[in-house]
Phi, psi and omega in degrees: 000326178296317179296319178298333179295345175294337186294307177296329179296321180296329178272332182282330184303306181291331181291317178294319177299318179295316181296317178295318180295320180295323180283328187267349178103175189298320182294317179293317178300319178297314182296318180295322180291333177277328184273327186291318181303318176299323176294316178299323178295322178293322176297317178295323176298319180295322176296318179298318179296321181292323177298314182294325178291315184275333179073011178212160183301152172267136181231133178235124180267118180295127181070013182064020177258118181278151175299150009273355180284324184246186180245144182242142168256144185220134176236121171239194183295319180298305183298323181289321177299316178290330176292317175300315179299315182299311182295322182290313180293317181297320179294318179292319178296325179294319175299316179300319188285350181301327181299326182263323189246004179288153179244110178288160179299133181084351180274141182291137177283143180240156179297323181300316181292318180301311182296324180297311181294321179291324180288327173300313179294324177295322180294319178297315178302314181297317179297318179298319181296319180296315187286336186251357178281149178235021183231131187296331177283321176297325175298320177298316180300315178299320180293325176292317176302321180295319177298315186283353170268322186283324181297310177298325175303318180293335184254021191293332183280345172079006179288156185298317181291327180291318177296321178297317178295322181291326179291323175297318176301315181296320180298312179298318184293320179290322175301314178299321180295318180297315179297317181295318181292324174300316177296318177299318178298319179297317179297316182295319180295329181277327190236350175074009178205155176237008178288130186299317181298319180286322183296328183304323179271357183252328189295147178217164186279064174254171186299313181300320182292317181290323177296318179299315179297320179295315179296315180296322180294317179300317180296319181287327176297321179297318180286331179275356181062035175279139177308136005263013182258047185253003192297337183282336192289310183302310180297326179296320178291322189300324184253357181282152172302156183303318182294322178292319177299318179302314182287322178301314184282321185280326191240312193299311182294339179289335180299315180290322175300319179302317179295322178295322175300313182297320185289310189271337181253346180246331186256304187287143177293150183303323182294335177271347189265341189300307181296320182294319181289327173297319178296316178299316179294325178298316176298321176299318179296316176298321176299317180300309187290309184288320179298318180293319180296319179290322176302322179299335186261002184284143177266341182251144183294314183294325177290324176300314181292325179295314178292330173297324175300317177300321180290316184292330175299328181301326180299328181299331187275353170291338181301324187297303181290331182287322175293317181297327179277358177089019176303127190293329181252008187293319182294308180298322178297318179294315179294317179295327175296317180297319184285313182294322175300319181300314181290318182295316184287326175297319176299318182297313182292320179294321176298318178297326180292318179297315182294314181293325176295322180288322184271335184087006179198171176229031176288127182298323181295339181258021182271005182302135180091351182294323182301322180278322185278326183225070186291325187294309176301324180289323175297317178298318178299319180292318178297316176298322178296323177300322178293319181292324179287336185085037180267133177294148009256036187287163175297325178297325176297311182297319181296312183289329176294318177297317178294320179297313178300319179295322179298315179288323179298321182267007178077012179261062186296339183294330176289326178297321180297316179297319180299316181294315179296321177297323177297320178296317181294321177299316177302323180300311183279335175291313180292333176299318178291317182295318181294317178299323183287335182270354175289163176294151183277134173291321175241147181302135176251123182294135177286126183260147178281161181276101182258189184294325179298315181296324180293321178294319179299315180292324179299315178298319179295319179297322177299317181296333178277316184299329178304329180279349180268352180281142176296149185301329183290344178286350178263022179303333179306315187289349178275347181285121177082010180292156182293000000 
């Protein structure tokens, strides 16, 4: 019970820090945002250690009331792995963001800086709520908190085009919320509970349940920016600060994916899931191919990375039919893809931020001379790109190899073809950026020193590579509580 008590603590820490920071001003909010993630990472490590010792998920009943009367928090291998990823990426991104949003001694505090730090903590709070909730309505509440933290982050600079993109994001998110909530209402009306553990034994293939699952899936696809409901993501990334783009791509879209995993692999019966998971994987395949092709045609670096996010999200959805068919490495491959993509994509967006701040633009055609003047951000971009391509020894390689093996093992070879084609297309747009950066500069590019921002960008890229060097048995954590 003491170990299970870590679950509410993991969600309360960022919420308390956000409240104190909002009341105390930008400087206090900045300090709390820098100090809280290491503490949160230690809490997540303690949860992981408890899971490994016990070999089963941790469950905490709020107010000591068990479902269906009360609400339960639950941590298994998947949620804990994503919680560790969230605290680590958010902490590194906060250190990176000090150069733009930090308040020096004697400097006037601004509302923009205060809101940035508070929204980072709010985003962390929402992710913790999503990852640790075991009730479909509580998951909805956490996902809404995530949306209302992410949308202001995307519109932080206040420009007209940025606000327009953020409003488009909000429109898609609210549409997704309405659809998801309608599905939740149908499930509750049919079964009298929304607890995932109880629903697993109650759901049946009747019309209300299947309609509820369809509505919830459509809503979550809109929030996850899966093809064809991805139109909000590229404009939202284009005008957001680099730190905000990193968190949107690395963490925010994973919240909706996590709910889809809970819905189709933990709640719905396998006989009802087969056609739906094939459809999800089909949309993922379209996202990989079309997102990569559009990324190849982009003139701006941030837009290229944004369309790359749309493509890379598609790989996650191969996990559904492969796990359902019994693919031996599908579960680990899907989770590792989510984690390695988070680190790689955060590194890419932060690297793009460093480069665009130095050049004053992010046009790919104007990147000449960057390789000589700013080698560290470009090296980080290349390492992250290796992970996205699936080149050994990166985490992306291990993830895609496990998914590829599972596709062949279960006779679903068509997903393997898409994965191989997607890797080649990813190589095309990554090398396009690297080649443009190695050309001679039309205008002189000032040589930049290796500062704290560059070190944080490189650290994220290195983590995405090191994940692939770990032996597979070291990922035993993610097998605890798997469906």
